[in-house]
Backbone as JSON Lines, residues from 0, in Angstrom:
{"i":0,"aa":"M","n":[25.36,-60.88,-19.4],"ca":[24.46,-60.46,-20.46],"c":[25.21,-59.48,-21.35]}
{"i":1,"aa":"S","n":[25.21,-59.74,-22.64],"ca":[25.9,-58.86,-23.59],"c":[25.1,-57.58,-23.8]}
{"i":2,"aa":"Q","n":[25.77,-56.62,-24.39],"ca":[25.11,-55.34,-24.66],"c":[23.92,-55.54,-25.61]}
{"i":3,"aa":"N","n":[24.07,-56.45,-26.58],"ca":[22.96,-56.76,-27.49],"c":[21.78,-57.38,-26.75]}
{"i":4,"aa":"D","n":[22.08,-58.24,-25.77],"ca":[21.02,-58.85,-24.97],"c":[20.29,-57.81,-24.14]}
{"i":5,"aa":"V","n":[21.05,-56.89,-23.57],"ca":[20.45,-55.81,-22.77],"c":[19.54,-54.96,-23.65]}
{"i":6,"aa":"Y","n":[20.03,-54.62,-24.83],"ca":[19.23,-53.81,-25.75],"c":[17.95,-54.56,-26.15]}
{"i":7,"aa":"A","n":[18.08,-55.83,-26.48],"ca":[16.92,-56.62,-26.89],"c":[15.89,-56.71,-25.77]}
{"i":8,"aa":"E","n":[16.36,-56.91,-24.56],"ca":[15.44,-57.0,-23.41],"c":[14.77,-55.65,-23.16]}
{"i":9,"aa":"W","n":[15.52,-54.56,-23.3],"ca":[14.95,-53.23,-23.11],"c":[13.89,-52.95,-24.17]}
{"i":10,"aa":"Q","n":[14.16,-53.31,-25.41],"ca":[13.19,-53.12,-26.48],"c":[11.91,-53.9,-26.2]}
{"i":11,"aa":"K","n":[12.07,-55.11,-25.69],"ca":[10.9,-55.93,-25.34],"c":[10.07,-55.25,-24.26]}
{"i":12,"aa":"L","n":[10.75,-54.71,-23.26],"ca":[10.04,-53.99,-22.19],"c":[9.35,-52.74,-22.73]}
{"i":13,"aa":"C","n":[10.0,-52.04,-23.63],"ca":[9.4,-50.84,-24.22],"c":[8.14,-51.18,-25.0]}
{"i":14,"aa":"E","n":[8.18,-52.26,-25.75],"ca":[6.99,-52.68,-26.5],"c":[5.87,-53.1,-25.55]}
{"i":15,"aa":"E","n":[6.23,-53.81,-24.5],"ca":[5.23,-54.23,-23.52],"c":[4.62,-53.01,-22.82]}
{"i":16,"aa":"Q","n":[5.45,-52.03,-22.53],"ca":[4.97,-50.81,-21.87],"c":[4.03,-50.05,-22.78]}
{"i":17,"aa":"E","n":[4.35,-49.98,-24.06],"ca":[3.48,-49.29,-25.01],"c":[2.11,-49.96,-25.1]}
{"i":18,"aa":"K","n":[2.08,-51.27,-25.16],"ca":[0.81,-51.99,-25.21],"c":[0.01,-51.79,-23.92]}
{"i":19,"aa":"A","n":[0.7,-51.83,-22.79],"ca":[0.03,-51.64,-21.51],"c":[-0.52,-50.22,-21.39]}
{"i":20,"aa":"R","n":[0.23,-49.26,-21.87],"ca":[-0.2,-47.86,-21.84],"c":[-1.45,-47.68,-22.7]}
{"i":21,"aa":"E","n":[-1.42,-48.25,-23.89],"ca":[-2.58,-48.16,-24.79],"c":[-3.81,-48.81,-24.17]}
{"i":22,"aa":"A","n":[-3.63,-49.97,-23.55],"ca":[-4.76,-50.66,-22.9],"c":[-5.31,-49.82,-21.75]}
{"i":23,"aa":"Y","n":[-4.42,-49.19,-21.0],"ca":[-4.86,-48.34,-19.89],"c":[-5.71,-47.18,-20.41]}
{"i":24,"aa":"F","n":[-5.2,-46.47,-21.42],"ca":[-5.93,-45.31,-21.92],"c":[-7.25,-45.7,-22.59]}
{"i":25,"aa":"K","n":[-7.31,-46.86,-23.19],"ca":[-8.56,-47.35,-23.75],"c":[-9.58,-47.59,-22.63]}
{"i":26,"aa":"A","n":[-9.14,-48.26,-21.57],"ca":[-10.02,-48.52,-20.43],"c":[-10.4,-47.22,-19.73]}
{"i":27,"aa":"F","n":[-9.45,-46.31,-19.59],"ca":[-9.7,-45.02,-18.95],"c":[-10.74,-44.23,-19.75]}
{"i":28,"aa":"S","n":[-10.61,-44.25,-21.05],"ca":[-11.53,-43.49,-21.9],"c":[-12.97,-43.93,-21.69]}
{"i":29,"aa":"S","n":[-13.17,-45.22,-21.64],"ca":[-14.52,-45.74,-21.44],"c":[-15.11,-45.29,-20.1]}
{"i":30,"aa":"V","n":[-14.33,-45.42,-19.06],"ca":[-14.78,-45.02,-17.72],"c":[-14.97,-43.51,-17.64]}
{"i":31,"aa":"N","n":[-14.02,-42.78,-18.17],"ca":[-14.06,-41.32,-18.1],"c":[-15.27,-40.76,-18.85]}
{"i":32,"aa":"Q","n":[-15.57,-41.32,-20.02],"ca":[-16.72,-40.83,-20.79],"c":[-18.03,-41.01,-20.02]}
{"i":33,"aa":"K","n":[-18.17,-42.13,-19.35],"ca":[-19.4,-42.36,-18.58],"c":[-19.49,-41.43,-17.37]}
{"i":34,"aa":"F","n":[-18.39,-41.24,-16.66],"ca":[-18.4,-40.33,-15.53],"c":[-18.68,-38.89,-15.99]}
{"i":35,"aa":"A","n":[-18.08,-38.5,-17.11],"ca":[-18.28,-37.14,-17.62],"c":[-19.73,-36.93,-18.04]}
{"i":36,"aa":"A","n":[-20.3,-37.9,-18.72],"ca":[-21.7,-37.79,-19.14],"c":[-22.63,-37.71,-17.93]}
{"i":37,"aa":"F","n":[-22.33,-38.5,-16.91],"ca":[-23.13,-38.46,-15.68],"c":[-23.02,-37.09,-15.02]}
{"i":38,"aa":"A","n":[-21.79,-36.57,-14.92],"ca":[-21.57,-35.28,-14.28],"c":[-22.23,-34.14,-15.04]}
{"i":39,"aa":"Q","n":[-22.33,-34.27,-16.34],"ca":[-22.95,-33.23,-17.16],"c":[-24.46,-33.38,-17.26]}
{"i":40,"aa":"G","n":[-24.99,-34.43,-16.65],"ca":[-26.42,-34.66,-16.67],"c":[-26.93,-35.22,-17.99]}
{"i":41,"aa":"V","n":[-26.02,-35.68,-18.82],"ca":[-26.38,-36.23,-20.13],"c":[-26.83,-37.68,-20.0]}
{"i":42,"aa":"S","n":[-26.32,-38.36,-19.0],"ca":[-26.63,-39.77,-18.8],"c":[-26.76,-40.05,-17.31]}
{"i":43,"aa":"N","n":[-27.48,-41.08,-16.97],"ca":[-27.57,-41.47,-15.56],"c":[-26.86,-42.79,-15.31]}
{"i":44,"aa":"K","n":[-25.99,-43.18,-16.25],"ca":[-25.26,-44.46,-16.12],"c":[-23.81,-44.22,-15.74]}
{"i":45,"aa":"N","n":[-23.41,-44.85,-14.67],"ca":[-22.0,-44.86,-14.28],"c":[-21.33,-46.06,-14.94]}
{"i":46,"aa":"P","n":[-19.99,-46.1,-14.95],"ca":[-19.31,-47.28,-15.48],"c":[-19.75,-48.53,-14.71]}
{"i":47,"aa":"N","n":[-19.87,-49.64,-15.43],"ca":[-20.27,-50.87,-14.76],"c":[-19.05,-51.57,-14.15]}
{"i":48,"aa":"N","n":[-19.31,-52.62,-13.41],"ca":[-18.22,-53.33,-12.71],"c":[-17.19,-53.88,-13.68]}
{"i":49,"aa":"N","n":[-17.63,-54.37,-14.83],"ca":[-16.71,-54.9,-15.82],"c":[-15.76,-53.81,-16.33]}
{"i":50,"aa":"E","n":[-16.3,-52.64,-16.63],"ca":[-15.47,-51.53,-17.11],"c":[-14.49,-51.07,-16.03]}
{"i":51,"aa":"L","n":[-14.97,-50.99,-14.8],"ca":[-14.09,-50.59,-13.7],"c":[-13.01,-51.63,-13.44]}
{"i":52,"aa":"S","n":[-13.35,-52.89,-13.57],"ca":[-12.35,-53.96,-13.38],"c":[-11.29,-53.9,-14.47]}
{"i":53,"aa":"K","n":[-11.71,-53.69,-15.71],"ca":[-10.75,-53.58,-16.82],"c":[-9.83,-52.38,-16.6]}
{"i":54,"aa":"F","n":[-10.41,-51.29,-16.14],"ca":[-9.63,-50.08,-15.85],"c":[-8.59,-50.36,-14.77]}
{"i":55,"aa":"D","n":[-9.0,-51.02,-13.71],"ca":[-8.1,-51.35,-12.61],"c":[-7.0,-52.32,-13.06]}
{"i":56,"aa":"E","n":[-7.38,-53.34,-13.81],"ca":[-6.41,-54.32,-14.3],"c":[-5.41,-53.67,-15.26]}
{"i":57,"aa":"A","n":[-5.89,-52.79,-16.12],"ca":[-5.01,-52.11,-17.06],"c":[-4.02,-51.22,-16.32]}
{"i":58,"aa":"W","n":[-4.48,-50.53,-15.28],"ca":[-3.59,-49.69,-14.49],"c":[-2.51,-50.54,-13.82]}
{"i":59,"aa":"K","n":[-2.91,-51.64,-13.23],"ca":[-1.95,-52.52,-12.55],"c":[-0.94,-53.1,-13.53]}
{"i":60,"aa":"A","n":[-1.38,-53.48,-14.72],"ca":[-0.47,-54.03,-15.73],"c":[0.53,-52.98,-16.18]}
{"i":61,"aa":"W","n":[0.06,-51.75,-16.37],"ca":[0.96,-50.68,-16.79],"c":[1.97,-50.37,-15.68]}
{"i":62,"aa":"E","n":[1.5,-50.3,-14.45],"ca":[2.39,-50.06,-13.32],"c":[3.43,-51.17,-13.19]}
{"i":63,"aa":"D","n":[3.0,-52.41,-13.41],"ca":[3.92,-53.54,-13.32],"c":[5.07,-53.41,-14.32]}
{"i":64,"aa":"V","n":[4.74,-53.13,-15.56],"ca":[5.8,-53.03,-16.56],"c":[6.68,-51.81,-16.31]}
{"i":65,"aa":"K","n":[6.11,-50.71,-15.85],"ca":[6.94,-49.54,-15.53],"c":[7.89,-49.85,-14.38]}
{"i":66,"aa":"N","n":[7.42,-50.58,-13.39],"ca":[8.3,-50.97,-12.27],"c":[9.41,-51.9,-12.75]}
{"i":67,"aa":"R","n":[9.08,-52.84,-13.65],"ca":[10.1,-53.73,-14.18],"c":[11.12,-52.98,-15.02]}
{"i":68,"aa":"M","n":[10.67,-51.96,-15.75],"ca":[11.59,-51.13,-16.53],"c":[12.53,-50.36,-15.6]}
{"i":69,"aa":"H","n":[11.97,-49.84,-14.54],"ca":[12.77,-49.1,-13.57],"c":[13.84,-50.01,-12.96]}
{"i":70,"aa":"Q","n":[13.45,-51.2,-12.58],"ca":[14.41,-52.15,-12.0],"c":[15.45,-52.57,-13.03]}
{"i":71,"aa":"F","n":[15.03,-52.79,-14.24],"ca":[15.96,-53.16,-15.31],"c":[17.0,-52.07,-15.52]}
{"i":72,"aa":"A","n":[16.54,-50.83,-15.54],"ca":[17.46,-49.7,-15.71],"c":[18.45,-49.64,-14.55]}
{"i":73,"aa":"K","n":[17.98,-49.82,-13.34],"ca":[18.88,-49.82,-12.18],"c":[19.89,-50.96,-12.25]}
{"i":74,"aa":"D","n":[19.43,-52.13,-12.67],"ca":[20.3,-53.31,-12.73],"c":[21.33,-53.24,-13.84]}
{"i":75,"aa":"N","n":[21.03,-52.48,-14.89],"ca":[21.9,-52.47,-16.06],"c":[22.56,-51.13,-16.33]}
{"i":76,"aa":"A","n":[22.5,-50.23,-15.39],"ca":[23.12,-48.91,-15.55],"c":[24.62,-48.99,-15.32]}
């Protein structure tokens, strides 16, 4: 793999990580707002199963890309 190929692959991983991070924080925000409102007595609604599933999936996707970035760095250092 040439240095240009390594750079291109790293850039692709960085973009994927950024999207995964954004998706995670979007899902986290939804869940966190509902838990906070419940804790403050403002609402009696907890996050629903769909919101919790999206949160879990987003976390796993972000962890996956971070692990692949870590392995890529180890393989190409």
